[in-house]
DRENPAZA-590904 format. One line per 8 residues: for each residue x, y, z of N, C-alpha, C. Coordinates in Angstrom, 3 decimals. Layout:
<pts>
X Y Z X Y Z X Y Z; ...
</pts>
This chain:
<pts>
68.922 -60.108 -184.535 68.022 -58.693 -184.069 66.894 -59.711 -183.052; 66.854 -58.362 -181.992 65.920 -59.202 -180.763 64.793 -59.486 -181.138; 63.823 -60.368 -180.727 62.305 -60.229 -181.264 61.737 -59.348 -180.118; 60.563 -58.750 -180.878 59.965 -57.536 -180.042 58.758 -58.166 -179.145; 58.648 -57.840 -178.088 57.716 -57.834 -177.132 56.327 -57.662 -177.536; 55.331 -58.281 -177.137 54.066 -57.819 -177.894 53.440 -57.275 -176.457; 52.660 -56.274 -176.679 51.846 -55.392 -175.728 50.722 -56.215 -175.481; 49.870 -56.014 -174.140 49.047 -56.482 -173.833 47.768 -56.510 -174.981
47.600 -55.675 -175.615 46.311 -55.405 -176.630 46.696 -56.314 -177.872; 48.088 -56.570 -178.145 48.385 -57.129 -179.364 48.366 -58.676 -178.883; 48.748 -59.011 -177.514 48.570 -60.612 -177.458 47.088 -60.750 -176.903; 46.344 -60.158 -176.517 44.842 -60.403 -176.646 44.304 -60.466 -177.933; 44.601 -59.785 -178.779 44.240 -60.042 -180.447 44.788 -61.314 -180.825; 45.957 -61.425 -180.468 46.368 -62.875 -181.119 45.744 -64.108 -180.415; 45.588 -63.874 -179.329 45.113 -65.227 -178.532 43.404 -65.508 -178.939; 42.815 -64.420 -179.463 41.669 -65.027 -180.250 41.611 -65.993 -181.317
42.803 -66.110 -181.874 42.969 -66.962 -182.884 43.524 -68.233 -182.527; 43.878 -68.244 -181.162 44.461 -69.473 -180.252 43.886 -69.443 -178.955; 42.349 -69.995 -179.157 41.515 -70.172 -178.228 41.768 -71.104 -176.872; 42.473 -72.011 -177.229 42.855 -72.998 -176.077 44.052 -72.735 -175.522; 44.913 -71.578 -175.938 45.997 -71.288 -175.085 45.634 -70.136 -174.452; 46.154 -70.278 -173.120 45.934 -69.123 -171.729 47.371 -68.316 -171.599; 47.118 -67.272 -171.181 48.379 -66.543 -170.412 48.854 -66.914 -169.389; 49.697 -67.042 -168.982 50.560 -67.735 -167.923 51.843 -66.715 -167.709
51.966 -66.893 -166.242 53.781 -66.561 -165.933 54.444 -67.581 -165.913; 55.805 -67.811 -166.569 56.535 -68.695 -166.403 57.379 -68.926 -165.020; 58.006 -69.852 -164.947 58.674 -70.039 -163.444 59.698 -68.976 -163.649; 60.248 -68.529 -164.727 61.307 -67.331 -164.667 60.533 -66.250 -164.400; 59.126 -66.094 -164.170 58.656 -64.585 -163.744 58.406 -63.885 -165.246; 58.285 -64.653 -166.385 57.989 -64.025 -167.742 56.682 -64.529 -168.162; 55.820 -63.413 -169.060 54.676 -63.839 -169.340 54.750 -64.715 -170.340; 53.922 -65.597 -170.706 53.877 -66.726 -171.482 52.358 -67.102 -171.909
52.330 -67.943 -172.910 50.842 -68.909 -173.103 51.303 -70.118 -173.054; 50.311 -70.892 -172.624 50.362 -72.324 -172.125 49.253 -72.961 -172.788; 49.262 -74.140 -173.590 48.511 -74.988 -173.672 48.656 -76.412 -173.293; 47.577 -77.657 -172.942 48.108 -78.648 -172.378 47.272 -79.594 -173.344; 47.902 -80.532 -173.987 47.298 -81.376 -174.875 47.351 -82.621 -174.466; 46.117 -83.508 -174.893 45.800 -84.886 -174.578 45.679 -85.409 -175.589; 46.638 -86.778 -176.005 46.560 -87.700 -177.315 45.854 -89.012 -176.770; 45.822 -89.610 -177.949 45.166 -90.760 -177.617 46.144 -91.899 -176.819
47.408 -91.971 -176.963 48.311 -92.501 -176.139 49.739 -91.914 -176.259; 50.790 -92.542 -175.712 52.188 -91.874 -175.640 52.464 -91.777 -177.261; 52.680 -92.880 -177.976 53.072 -92.724 -179.318 52.452 -91.468 -180.065; 51.275 -91.314 -179.932 50.435 -89.844 -180.556 51.289 -88.802 -179.780; 51.352 -88.517 -178.566 51.979 -87.374 -178.141 53.467 -87.400 -178.179; 54.141 -88.223 -178.270 55.616 -88.514 -178.580 55.959 -87.941 -180.195; 54.797 -88.299 -181.129 55.263 -87.710 -182.453 54.684 -86.440 -182.450; 53.797 -86.120 -181.859 53.703 -84.551 -181.627 54.645 -83.765 -181.300
55.385 -84.106 -180.181 56.899 -83.525 -179.618 57.447 -83.576 -180.840; 57.923 -84.729 -181.460 58.955 -84.645 -182.552 58.594 -83.827 -183.608; 57.479 -83.424 -184.052 57.112 -82.553 -185.356 57.499 -81.195 -184.403; 56.845 -80.918 -183.468 57.157 -79.472 -182.913 58.616 -79.204 -182.505; 59.026 -80.403 -182.041 60.859 -79.940 -181.955 61.486 -79.728 -183.418; 61.020 -80.326 -184.470 61.913 -80.297 -185.890 61.242 -78.573 -186.114; 60.164 -78.142 -185.840 59.811 -76.435 -186.184 60.571 -75.923 -185.171; 60.393 -76.200 -183.863 61.570 -75.301 -182.873 62.891 -75.092 -183.563
63.426 -76.196 -183.975 64.861 -75.886 -184.405 64.921 -75.073 -185.487; 63.919 -75.307 -186.721 64.000 -74.133 -187.629 63.820 -72.671 -187.437; 63.051 -72.543 -186.367 62.695 -71.315 -185.893 63.900 -70.850 -185.091; 64.754 -71.889 -184.278 65.461 -71.165 -183.611 65.083 -70.879 -182.177; 63.849 -71.418 -181.794 62.876 -70.999 -180.615 62.242 -72.179 -180.059; 62.781 -72.456 -178.734 62.134 -73.760 -178.247 61.120 -73.765 -176.865; 60.263 -74.554 -177.048 59.277 -74.276 -175.795 59.831 -74.911 -174.445; 59.058 -74.535 -173.662 59.124 -75.227 -172.206 58.319 -76.132 -172.134
58.542 -77.474 -172.282 57.407 -78.137 -171.944 57.310 -79.462 -171.086; 56.513 -80.380 -170.565 56.509 -81.457 -170.050 55.382 -82.461 -170.978; 55.977 -83.877 -170.729 55.223 -84.931 -171.186 55.145 -85.994 -169.966; 53.759 -86.479 -169.658 53.487 -87.637 -169.108 52.497 -88.546 -169.709; 53.076 -89.694 -170.132 52.197 -90.427 -171.144 51.599 -89.944 -172.319; 50.305 -89.669 -172.154 49.468 -88.987 -173.285 49.345 -87.701 -173.227; 49.539 -86.830 -172.189 49.675 -85.635 -172.299 50.836 -84.639 -172.546; 50.807 -83.698 -173.074 51.892 -82.595 -173.086 51.197 -81.338 -172.755
52.415 -80.612 -172.244 51.899 -79.344 -171.718 53.189 -78.496 -172.477; 52.630 -77.444 -172.978 53.425 -76.662 -173.528 53.285 -75.165 -173.253; 54.614 -74.832 -172.830 54.540 -72.922 -172.621 55.670 -72.208 -173.528; 54.951 -71.454 -173.964 55.753 -70.591 -174.571 56.002 -69.205 -174.381; 57.203 -68.494 -174.351 57.783 -67.485 -173.917 59.194 -67.320 -174.500; 59.644 -66.087 -174.947 60.928 -65.690 -175.500 61.611 -65.064 -174.360; 62.637 -66.041 -174.186 63.670 -65.426 -173.016 64.259 -64.041 -173.232; 64.802 -63.872 -174.299 65.869 -62.544 -174.480 64.825 -61.553 -174.916
63.413 -61.853 -174.801 62.652 -60.601 -174.986 61.931 -60.344 -173.347; 61.869 -61.404 -172.752 61.364 -61.345 -171.438 59.817 -61.485 -171.242; 59.368 -62.223 -172.604 57.677 -62.573 -172.458 57.357 -62.954 -173.945; 56.179 -62.873 -174.506 55.574 -63.390 -175.494 55.770 -62.343 -176.744; 56.452 -63.108 -178.114 56.710 -62.222 -179.057 55.925 -63.183 -180.369; 56.124 -62.637 -181.468 55.649 -63.399 -182.664 55.825 -64.733 -182.624; 57.179 -65.204 -182.299 57.664 -66.426 -182.412 57.062 -67.408 -181.917; 56.433 -66.904 -180.539 55.723 -67.973 -179.611 54.210 -68.162 -180.250
53.792 -67.142 -180.915 52.484 -67.378 -181.517 52.795 -68.249 -182.578; 53.812 -68.054 -183.724 54.129 -68.425 -184.461 54.221 -70.225 -184.134; 55.149 -70.409 -183.381 55.147 -71.683 -182.702 53.770 -72.491 -182.160; 53.099 -71.791 -181.558 51.542 -72.136 -180.912 50.810 -72.447 -181.944; 50.714 -71.921 -183.218 50.022 -71.864 -184.098 50.399 -73.321 -184.936; 51.785 -73.268 -184.794 52.371 -74.711 -185.421 51.630 -75.895 -184.516; 51.653 -75.642 -183.290 51.647 -76.779 -182.355 49.801 -77.385 -182.582; 49.073 -76.078 -182.862 47.430 -76.451 -182.960 47.547 -77.277 -184.425
48.219 -76.787 -185.345 48.173 -77.334 -186.562 48.507 -78.813 -186.486; 49.484 -79.046 -186.030 50.322 -80.416 -185.662 49.442 -81.269 -185.103; 48.207 -81.067 -184.348 47.344 -81.745 -183.642 45.942 -82.209 -184.472; 45.667 -81.388 -185.509 44.239 -81.407 -186.057 44.047 -82.684 -186.710; 45.081 -83.687 -186.921 44.438 -84.731 -187.507 45.280 -86.209 -187.249; 45.704 -85.976 -185.668 46.728 -86.655 -185.026 45.945 -87.089 -183.661; 44.848 -87.168 -183.391 44.080 -87.599 -182.186 44.269 -86.837 -180.883; 44.854 -85.397 -180.971 44.888 -84.793 -179.872 43.445 -84.234 -179.496
43.321 -84.313 -177.813 42.052 -83.902 -177.514 42.160 -82.287 -177.419; 41.168 -81.901 -176.910 40.877 -80.274 -176.834 41.173 -79.939 -175.379; 42.376 -79.922 -174.649 42.730 -79.988 -173.153 42.810 -78.458 -173.245
</pts>
């Protein structure tokens, strides 16, 4: 079953519970949500990416991301739906939870 695209009102409501995430347009032209994370060091950033990667595999839903030393930029958008779906929000909430006690700055 194909994930259902969120409409603008649904996305606005969802982003209220994800205040550090912002709407973006992806390189592929889809709507997405993005957050930049900053950690104490590379090890903490890599640990975060490992935790998120395991959840992404369980969800079969993978982020677009980049890492430079202690920074990780995460963009979420569902390719086959053409924008943001509940899967993106679930992974965004997981990302936030994965940082609460592991040294992530609020970037």
